[in-house]
C-alpha positions in Angstrom: 0.3 0.2 0.0 1.3 3.0 -0.9 2.1 5.4 1.6 0.6 9.6 0.7 1.9 12.8 2.8 -0.2 15.7 3.4 0.0 19.1 5.2 -2.0 21.7 6.7 -2.5 24.7 5.7 -3.5 26.1 9.4 -0.5 24.8 11.4 1.8 23.7 8.7 1.7 20.0 10.4 3.0 17.3 8.0 2.1 14.3 7.8 1.7 10.6 6.0 -1.0 8.0 5.8 -0.1 4.2 4.7 -3.9 3.8 2.4 -5.3 1.7 -0.5 -4.3 2.9 -3.9 -8.5 2.1 -4.9 -9.5 4.2 -1.2 -11.3 7.3 -3.3 -11.2 9.0 0.4 -9.4 11.4 1.3 -7.4 13.1 4.8 -8.9 16.6 5.0 -8.9 17.0 8.3 -5.2 17.7 10.4 -5.0 15.4 13.0 -3.1 17.9 15.4 -5.2 21.0 14.9 -8.4 20.1 12.7 -7.3 22.6 9.8 -7.7 21.3 6.7 -5.2 18.5 4.9 -4.0 18.7 1.8 -2.4 15.9 0.4 1.1 16.6 -1.6 3.1 15.4 -4.7 5.5 13.5 -3.5 8.7 11.7 -4.6 8.3 7.9 -5.3 11.0 5.9 -2.9 12.1 3.3 -5.1 13.8 3.0 -8.5 14.2 1.2 -11.4 17.3 0.0 -12.4 18.7 -2.6 -14.9 17.7 -4.2 -18.3 13.9 -4.1 -19.1 12.8 -1.6 -17.6 13.6 0.6 -20.9 11.7 1.1 -23.9 15.7 0.5 -25.9 16.2 -2.5 -23.7 13.6 -4.3 -25.9 15.2 -4.0 -28.9 18.4 -5.1 -28.0 19.6 -8.6 -29.9 19.4 -11.7 -27.6 23.2 -13.2 -26.2 22.1 -16.1 -29.1 22.4 -13.5 -32.0 26.5 -12.7 -31.1 26.9 -16.4 -31.8 28.7 -16.1 -28.1 26.0 -19.0 -26.3 26.8 -21.1 -28.6 30.7 -22.1 -28.8 30.8 -23.2 -31.7 27.8 -25.7 -32.0 24.7 -24.8 -34.0 22.5 -21.3 -33.0 19.1 -22.3 -32.4 18.6 -18.4 -33.2 21.6 -18.5 -36.3 20.2 -21.0 -38.6 
């Protein structure tokens, strides 16, 4: 479940709330002063790394196409 960040426009209190992605109910009240709270836009806490995450990765030739996996044998890709 994602953690959403909120900030109170009255007292400036910043707080977090873990909510289901399917939950449409937003927190509108500050737990400290009962003022108006708004959801902040924040950066994700994880980064996707490695191969397969970019559009250019799917077009890369497999290792077999270079002949490096066959070691002199019959390559099933390069017939």
